N, C-alpha and C positions, 0 to 999 in steps of 0.2 A: 598329722597323718590321718585325718579322718576319724573313723570309728576304732582304729587300732589303738589300744591303750599304750601310752608311753610311760617310761619310768626312768630313773637315773640311779647311778651308783656313785657313792662318794668314798674315796680312799685317801687317808692322810698318813703321812710318814710319822714315825714315832721318834725320829732323831732330835726333835726340838721339844723343849719343855712345855711350851704353851700352844694352845690350839691356833692362835693367831700367827705363830712363827712356822707352823708345820705346812709344808707344801701340800696342795690339794689337787687331786686328779679327779675330774668329773667325767663320767662316761654316760652319754645319753643313748638309749636304745629303745626299741619297741618290740613288742611281742605280737606276732601275727597270729590272730585267733581264727582266721578264716580257713576252714578245712579245704583241702584239695578235692575237687569233684570233677567228674568226667562231663564235658560239654557235649562231645559227639564221638562216635566211633565210625571207622570206615574199614570194612563193611559194618553196617549196623547189626545189632543183635538179631539172630535168626534170619538174616538176609539170605536169599537164594538168588542164583543167577549171576553171581560175581565170578570173576576169573579165579580159578584155583591156584594161579601163580601169583596173585596179588600179595603185596606187602600189607601189613595191618597198620592203621594209624589211630592214635588216640589224641583227642584235643581236650586239654584240661582248662580249668577256670583261671589258672595262674601258672607261672613258670615252675618247672619241675627239674629234678636232677636225679641221676642214678646213685644208688647207695651200694657201696661195696658189701658183699656178703648176702645180698638179696637176689632172688631169682624170679624169672618170669616163666610161667608154665602155660602151655597151650593144650587145651583138652577138646575132645570131640563132643559136640553137642548131643549126638545120638545116644551115647552111653556113658559119657563123662570120663572115658579112659584118657590117659595122658598120651599126647602126641610127642611132646618134647619139652624140655626144661633147659634154660640157659641162664647165665649170669646177667643181671641187670646192667653190669658195666662192660659187657662184651660189645665193643664199638664196631665189630664186624657185623653184628646182628641188630644193634640198637642205635638209632640216631635220635638225639634230643635237640630240638630247636625251640628254646624258650618254653612255650606251653603246649608243644606238640611232641609226641613220641612216635617214631616209626619203627616197626618191628619187621625184620626180614627172616621169616621162618626157614629152617633148613629144607624141609620137605614141602612139596605141593600139597594143597588140601585135596581131600577126596570129594567126589560128588556126593551129595546127600549125607554128610557126616551127621 
């Protein structure tokens, strides 16, 4: 698996008296050490002239998934005030397609936020 370090886990039953008699379960797995980063945003940071009714999209460098108990917050660029917060698992507001996340805000954006 390339640069991703791989490792294994060995588990033996203790029902048998010798190691040779004990059944062996081997599990191979890898640890993904590549951090998730944003490849692109739509609209891009500080962009002007986009429709205030647009959804937001984020393209990541690898597949992502929603985590229960985590939130997404949208803030105004002009003063940092909170526009809205919602659950990352709210499927009426969030669509995840592999390495893309699409966010459907409740309210339209204001001009010159």
